[in-house]
N, C-alpha and C positions, 0 to 999 in steps of 0.2 A: 092450267088444264085446257082451257078453251083456245089459248094462243098456239099451242103446239100439238093439238089433237091427242093429248094424253100420251105422247111419246117423248122419252128422254134417253140420253146415252149416259152411261156410267163412266166418267173419265177417271182413269187410273194415273196417279201421280207417282213418279219415280224420282230418284236423286238427280237424274239427268234431264228431267222435264216430264211432260205428259206423254203417256204411251199413245202411239198413233192409231192403234186399233182398239175399239171399245165395243162393249155389248150394247145393243139397241134394246131398250126396255119399254114396255107398255105399262102405263099406270092402270092397275086394276081397281084399286080403291085407295081412298085417303081419308084421314080424319084429323081435323084441326083441333088441338087441345090448348087452351089458354095456359100460358106459362111454360109449356114444353115445346111447342112447335107443331109440326105436321108429321103424322105417322103415315107412311106410304107403303102400299103393297105393289110390287112391280113384278113383271114376268119378262124374261129375256125372249125376244122374238127374232133376233138377228144380230149381225155385226156391222159396224160402220168403220170407215177409214176417215181420219181427221184431215180435213183440207186446210182450214185456217181458223184461228180464234178471232171472234168478233167482239167479245166482251169478257172481262175477267172479274169485275166487281159488280154486284155483291155475289154473283155466281158466274161460272164459266158458260159462255155461249159460243157455239162454233158452227161452222159449215162443214157438213159431213157427207160422205157418199156411201150408200148402202153396199155392202159386199154380199154377193150371192155365192154360196158354196155349191160345188157340184156334188150331188148326192149319189153315192155309188148304187148300182142296181141291186147289189146284194149287201145287206147290212150285217151279215154274219161276222165278217172280219172286224169291222169297227166295234161290234158288241163284244167280241172275244177279247180285243185289246182293252176295252174299258173294264171288262170283268177281270182280266189279268192285273190291271193297274189297281183295282179295288182289292183283290186278293193280296197283292204285293204290299199295299199300305197296311192291311190288317196284319200280315206277317211281320212287317217292320215294327208296327206298334207292339205286337206281342213279344218280339225279340227285345225291344227296348225295355219293356216291363220285366222280362226275365233277367236282363242284364242289371237293371237297378236292384232287383231282389238278390241276385248273386253278389253284387258289390256290397250291399248292406250286410249280407250274411258273412261274406269274407272279411269285412272290416271288424265285425263283432267276434268272429272266430280267430282272427289274427291277434286281437288283444288277449283272447283266452290263451292262445299258444304262447304269446310273449310272457304272460304270467306263469304258464306251466313250465317253461324252460328257462326262466330268468332266475336261476339260483346261483349262489356263489360256488364256483368250481375251482379249487386250488390246484388239483392235479392236471397235467397237460397231456394225458394219454388219449383223450377223445375230443380234442379241440377241432380236429378236421372233419368231424361228423356234423352234417347239417340236420339238426333235429326237426326243424320246421318242415323241410322237404320230405324227410323220412316219415313224418306224421301224415303228410298228404298222400304219399305213396301207399302207406298202409291202409288209408281209407278206401282206395280203389282196388284192393286185392280181394 
């Protein structure tokens, strides 16, 4: 805490290596608990670009350069984009839930339809009729 002025970067590791841009975080609070380690509360205050790694064991230490983003004069567009992303994620989650419900309902009703139409039929006068689809069509009329 005293060596780095309470500032850390959160390095993200990928299959191809470490990601070159990382969030710069300020340590707001920490609590050392015997047997568990240290619980830390951090707050992101900026972004950094990784220049070089200076240490890898027991933790990664690197030389970084802080990136400063240009803040647009009007934040309406970024706020609208963020709101649209949030609404899209909610819609996507809702649609996934509805799809899972429909899939489970369809699998249980298909077993019902299989039992309903799986009888022995010796005559060949109606073999070209698809009872399963006819039942679905009658549901939507």
